[in-house]
N, C-alpha and C positions, 0 to 999 in steps of 0.2 A: 327269395331264399326258401328252399324246400328241403326238409329232412325226409329220409326214407322211413320205412316201418321199423318198429322196435324189434330187437332180437336179444336173446340172453347174451350178456357180456362174455360169458364163457364160450359162446358160439361165434365169436367174432371172426375166427379163421374162415368160416363158411360164408359170412355175410359182408364183412367190412372190406373196402377196397385197399389194395396194397400201394396206394399212392397218396398224394397230399389231400388234405381236407379238414373238416371240422367234425368233431364228434360230441355227442351229448349223452350223459349217463344219468339215469334215474333209479330210484329204488323200485322194485317190482310192486310191492304193496306198501300201503301206508304213506305217511308224509313225514318230512323232516321239519322240525321246529326251527324257525329263523326269527330274528328279533321283531320283524313286522309281518309275521304270517307263516304259513306252512306251504311247502312245495315238495314234490317228489324228486326234483332235480338235485343232483349232488356234484356234477362235474361238467364243464365245457372245456374243450381243448382243440387247438389247431395242431396238426401233426403232418410231418412230411410223409409219413406212412401210417394211415389211420388204422390199418390192421395191426401193425406192431404196437401202436399206442394202446389200442384196446386190449391186446394180449398182455401188455405190461401192467395195465390197470387190473386185469383179472388176476394176474400172478401176485400183485401187491395186496389184493383184497380177496383172498381165496374163499372166505366164508360169506362174502357179500352176495345177496340175491339181487343183482342189478341188471337192468336192461340198457341197451345201447342203441343208438342210431346215428347216422351220419348224413351230411349234406349230400344231396344227389344232383344238384344243379350248380356246382361250383364252376363258373365259367372261367375265372381267373384264379388258379391255385395260389398265386402270390397274395391274394386278398384274404386267405384263410386266417392269418394271425389277427388281422383287423376285425374280421367277423367274430372270431372267438372273443376278442377283447370287448367288443360291443355287447355281445350276449352276457358276458360276465358283469360288465358295467351296468347294463339295464337290470339284470337280476339283483345286483347289490342295491340299486336305487329303489327297487320295489320291495325287497325283503329285508333290507338292513345290513346285509353283508354278502360277500361272494358265496356261491354255492360250495358246499363241502360235505364230506361224508359224515353220517351221524355218529 
């Protein structure tokens, strides 16, 4: 599993694919406090259209200074929901809850 490079969430139209995949979102600077530590991550998501999902997140959080990236080696698009669920589950196990916006 390999994610591409980070780009501003507001620039997803230029970087995110318009097909299925998994996206990851983090704060640009600083860390978010979780019950068992700190992390920059605020969101993982499987989407039928990664570009549309990133665009919707940007619209829902217009003042958030977030970065986004997506899986670049998704061999089986049908696996995207399971991959995102595993990322969320592993994050929650490590940090004490699922990732979420500050």
